[in-house]
Steps between C-alpha positions, in 0.01 A plus 500: 500500500222424255605333174374677187330293232634677191285296263186625676634857503573483125153364422334768713707772332407373153132492600530858624676615182269292280210739536713780356613279214138422413411869482777587254565171321523662154787728595676214675485280190605785270803564720581127512472455122712810441776375729481152351534632143791715617664185636448326167661795323797463734515137388475580127745792485825298542379255236444782251838652583668162443330457164590858412867444576495166317357656184746788502823328602478148362257518208560867406139524392408870515139448388418264787704719734288807421178297528596366841632840613173671402307225682720567803419872479125420493539270799687770690233762426229252604699428816510871589126540441433185702720627783301823511167309500617258770592783734180681413308190614725472805417855607132452419486182708700667775256789529194270490637258759626781720164670498309178571731384780521839668123546472446165671754583769342837573155344520644255754648794694160668511356196676776482763438624853664829595697343783690293241648822365639595841736202490651592162785752476451816297545443129558125530150416388513706181855382430387140544202547267712656227792256523296181540260588221797569272652163591170325421491672164858398420425139594204496264637715222863401489605199703232255389540597135882490514496158663266351239695665218835382635383141542349486153811654340724254683292220352522665157879550521557146619323343202 
């Protein structure tokens, strides 16, 4: 049995996906920045809630309490707007990547010999194109961004 060189497979996959990243780099960065800011808001929210409780319970300072509470309301509204924008960019990237990948796959199918289609079961080819292109999109659009975000937030939380 042939041993698989996973490092080479990973590099080849990233080269393959890299051409789709280059085409839509603006949407990729917008999605990344949106998710990163959302992670920072997740980091800031417990701090604000702690200060809010401290001002109300221990210092009984209503003026600072209302200031912090109104700031918390603004952060929450910003968070909701950001969440909407992040998923808007996710869907925009998804449709762009899906179109590009499927267009490239169909152009490859056009160049294949007809006898290659005789060896493929009915529906498997279209199912493969749809499922594999979706997986490529999720690797680009979600997994890479989540991994970078998670690593950077772990570094932020640990400091």
